[in-house]
C-alpha positions as CSV (number, residue, x, y, z in Angstrom):
1,M,7.2,2.6,-19.5
2,E,9.1,5.7,-18.5
3,T,7.6,5.6,-15.0
4,G,8.9,2.1,-14.5
5,F,5.6,0.4,-14.2
6,G,5.3,-1.4,-17.5
7,G,5.3,-4.7,-15.7
8,F,1.7,-4.2,-14.6
9,L,0.7,-4.2,-18.2
10,S,1.6,-7.9,-18.3
11,I,-1.1,-8.8,-15.8
12,R,-4.0,-10.6,-17.5
13,T,-6.6,-10.9,-14.7
14,S,-9.1,-8.5,-13.3
15,T,-10.0,-10.4,-10.2
16,I,-8.4,-12.4,-7.4
17,P,-9.8,-15.5,-5.5
18,K,-12.3,-14.3,-2.9
19,D,-10.5,-16.3,-0.2
20,F,-7.1,-14.9,-0.9
21,P,-7.3,-11.8,1.4
22,T,-8.4,-14.0,4.3
23,W,-5.6,-16.4,3.7
24,L,-3.1,-13.4,3.5
25,L,-4.4,-12.1,6.8
26,Q,-4.0,-15.4,8.5
27,N,-0.6,-16.3,7.2
28,F,1.3,-13.0,7.0
29,D,3.6,-12.3,9.9
30,L,4.0,-8.6,10.5
31,A,7.1,-8.9,12.8
32,S,9.2,-10.6,10.2
33,N,7.6,-9.7,6.9
34,T,7.0,-13.5,6.1
35,L,4.3,-15.7,4.8
36,K,3.6,-19.2,6.2
37,L,3.0,-21.6,3.3
38,S,0.8,-24.6,3.3
39,D,3.7,-27.0,4.0
40,N,4.8,-24.8,6.9
41,R,7.7,-23.3,5.0
42,I,8.4,-19.6,5.8
43,L,8.8,-17.3,2.9
44,E,10.3,-13.8,3.5
45,I,8.9,-11.0,1.4
46,T,11.5,-8.5,0.5
47,E,11.8,-5.4,-1.7
48,E,13.7,-7.5,-4.2
49,D,10.7,-9.9,-4.4
50,V,8.3,-7.0,-5.1
51,H,10.7,-5.8,-7.8
52,A,11.1,-9.3,-9.4
53,T,7.3,-9.8,-9.4
54,L,6.0,-6.5,-10.6
55,A,9.1,-4.8,-12.0
56,S,8.3,-1.8,-9.8
57,P,11.1,0.7,-9.4
58,M,13.4,0.0,-6.5
59,A,15.6,3.1,-5.8
60,S,17.2,4.8,-2.8
61,T,14.6,7.6,-2.7
62,C,11.5,7.0,-0.7
63,E,8.0,8.4,-1.4
64,P,8.3,12.1,-1.7
65,K,6.3,14.8,0.1
66,N,5.6,17.4,-2.5
67,E,3.1,20.2,-2.4
68,Y,0.3,19.0,-4.5
69,T,-2.7,21.3,-3.9
70,K,-2.6,22.9,-7.3
71,L,-2.1,19.6,-9.0
72,L,-5.0,18.0,-7.1
73,E,-7.3,20.8,-8.2
74,Q,-6.3,20.4,-11.8
75,W,-6.7,16.6,-11.6
76,R,-10.2,16.9,-10.2
77,T,-11.2,19.5,-12.8
78,R,-10.0,17.1,-15.4
79,W,-12.1,14.3,-14.0
80,N,-15.1,16.6,-13.5
81,L,-15.0,16.1,-9.7
82,G,-16.2,18.2,-6.8
83,I,-13.9,19.5,-4.0
84,I,-13.9,16.3,-1.9
85,R,-14.7,13.6,-4.5
86,T,-12.5,11.0,-6.3
87,P,-13.3,8.7,-9.1
88,K,-14.2,5.0,-8.7
89,V,-11.4,2.8,-9.9
90,G,-13.9,0.5,-11.7
91,K,-14.7,3.4,-14.1
92,M,-11.1,4.9,-14.5
93,V,-10.0,2.5,-17.2
94,E,-13.0,3.2,-19.5
95,Q,-12.3,6.9,-19.1
96,I,-8.5,6.7,-19.6
97,L,-9.1,4.6,-22.8
98,H,-11.8,7.0,-24.0
99,R,-9.5,10.0,-23.7
100,G,-6.8,8.3,-25.6
101,D,-4.3,10.9,-24.4
102,H,-0.7,10.5,-23.4
103,G,2.0,12.4,-21.6
104,E,1.9,13.5,-17.9
105,E,-1.8,13.2,-17.5
106,F,-1.9,9.6,-18.7
107,K,1.2,8.7,-16.6
108,R,-0.5,10.0,-13.4
109,D,-3.8,8.4,-14.1
110,Y,-2.2,5.0,-14.9
111,R,-0.1,5.1,-11.8
112,L,-3.1,6.1,-9.7
113,H,-5.1,3.2,-11.0
114,I,-2.3,0.7,-10.3
115,I,-1.9,2.0,-6.7
116,S,-5.7,1.9,-6.1
117,T,-6.2,-1.6,-7.4
118,C,-3.0,-3.6,-6.8
119,I,-1.5,-1.9,-3.7
120,I,-4.0,0.1,-1.7
121,G,-7.6,-1.2,-2.2
122,S,-10.6,0.3,-0.5
123,M,-14.0,-0.9,0.5
124,N,-15.7,1.9,-1.3
125,G,-13.7,1.5,-4.5
126,N,-12.4,5.1,-4.6
127,C,-9.2,6.0,-6.2
128,F,-6.3,6.7,-3.8
129,F,-5.7,10.2,-4.9
130,I,-3.3,11.2,-2.1
131,I,-0.6,9.4,-4.1
132,L,-0.7,12.5,-6.3
133,K,1.9,13.9,-3.8
134,S,4.4,11.6,-5.4
135,L,3.3,12.3,-9.0
136,V,3.9,16.1,-9.3
137,D,7.1,15.5,-11.3
138,V,6.4,12.5,-13.5
139,N,10.0,12.4,-14.6
140,Q,10.9,11.4,-10.9
141,I,8.4,8.6,-10.6
142,A,10.8,5.8,-11.6
143,N,13.4,7.1,-9.1
144,Y,11.2,6.5,-6.0
145,D,11.4,3.2,-4.0
146,W,7.9,1.9,-4.9
147,C,8.9,-1.6,-3.7
148,A,9.4,-0.3,-0.2
149,F,6.2,1.7,-0.5
150,L,4.2,-1.5,-1.3
151,L,5.6,-3.3,1.7
152,K,4.9,-0.3,3.9
153,C,1.3,-0.3,2.7
154,L,1.0,-4.0,3.5
155,N,2.5,-3.6,7.0
156,D,0.3,-0.5,7.7
157,T,-2.8,-2.5,6.8
158,F,-1.9,-5.2,9.2
159,R,-1.0,-2.8,12.0
160,G,-4.4,-1.2,11.7
161,K,-6.2,-4.6,12.1
162,R,-3.9,-6.5,14.5
163,C,-1.6,-4.3,16.5
164,K,-2.2,-2.5,19.8
165,D,-1.2,1.1,20.5
166,R,2.3,1.5,22.0
167,W,3.6,4.3,24.3
168,F,7.0,5.7,25.1
169,P,8.3,4.8,27.6
170,T,6.2,1.7,27.9
171,A,6.7,1.5,31.7
172,I,4.4,4.6,32.3
173,H,1.4,2.4,31.5
174,W,2.3,-0.7,33.5
175,T,-0.6,-1.4,35.8
176,T,-2.1,-4.6,37.0
177,D,-5.1,-4.2,34.7
178,A,-3.0,-3.1,31.8
179,V,-0.6,-6.1,32.1
180,E,-3.5,-8.6,32.4
181,Q,-5.1,-7.1,29.3
182,R,-1.9,-7.2,27.3
183,N,-1.4,-10.8,28.2
184,K,-5.0,-11.5,27.0
185,D,-4.3,-9.6,23.8
186,G,-1.1,-11.5,23.2
187,K,-3.0,-14.8,23.2
188,E,-5.2,-13.7,20.3
189,F,-2.2,-14.5,17.9
190,P,-0.3,-17.5,19.3
191,G,3.5,-17.2,18.9
192,E,3.5,-13.5,18.4
193,Y,3.6,-12.2,21.9
194,G,6.5,-10.0,22.5
195,R,7.7,-9.9,19.0
196,G,8.1,-7.1,16.5
197,K,10.6,-4.4,15.5
198,K,11.3,-1.4,17.7
199,L,9.3,1.6,16.4
200,T,11.3,4.8,16.2
201,E,8.6,7.2,15.1
């Protein structure tokens, strides 16, 4: 496809094993972007791996920050939604096929569905409409680094579940109670204490 996501059309499954998310949480190492396999081998996950697996675009341009208020309003009107609502991903395919359209609207809906099902899932099953910020100009979709975006989403998910808040400079929060608590927190994930990349943002 022109947007660079034709590889997803090769997927022939609508579900994943129920125990896979748990396995992923237990075996993914956030500090090094690696997976620990059953035979204790370590597999590094890179942008090139994402590209080879899903054929997602891998370019030098990161996810853009475009003004999308007008586009969001038009998109919600097209889906017959209210001001703060978003369609359920489980019903999107039926609606997309029923419309049978093409062009910019189809490219956006297709990409939104892929993002919401294969990259950023949600407990409530809602479409991740915020990605419309990156879909204002559909001719630029294939030029963005979606492989890096996927890895960022994976890392952000793990940070939200497993990482503690950091401060700068870190020494301003060094107290006896804080150090003891940090030591206790570090023991929750053996082998990970003191590891990780320096955050610059």
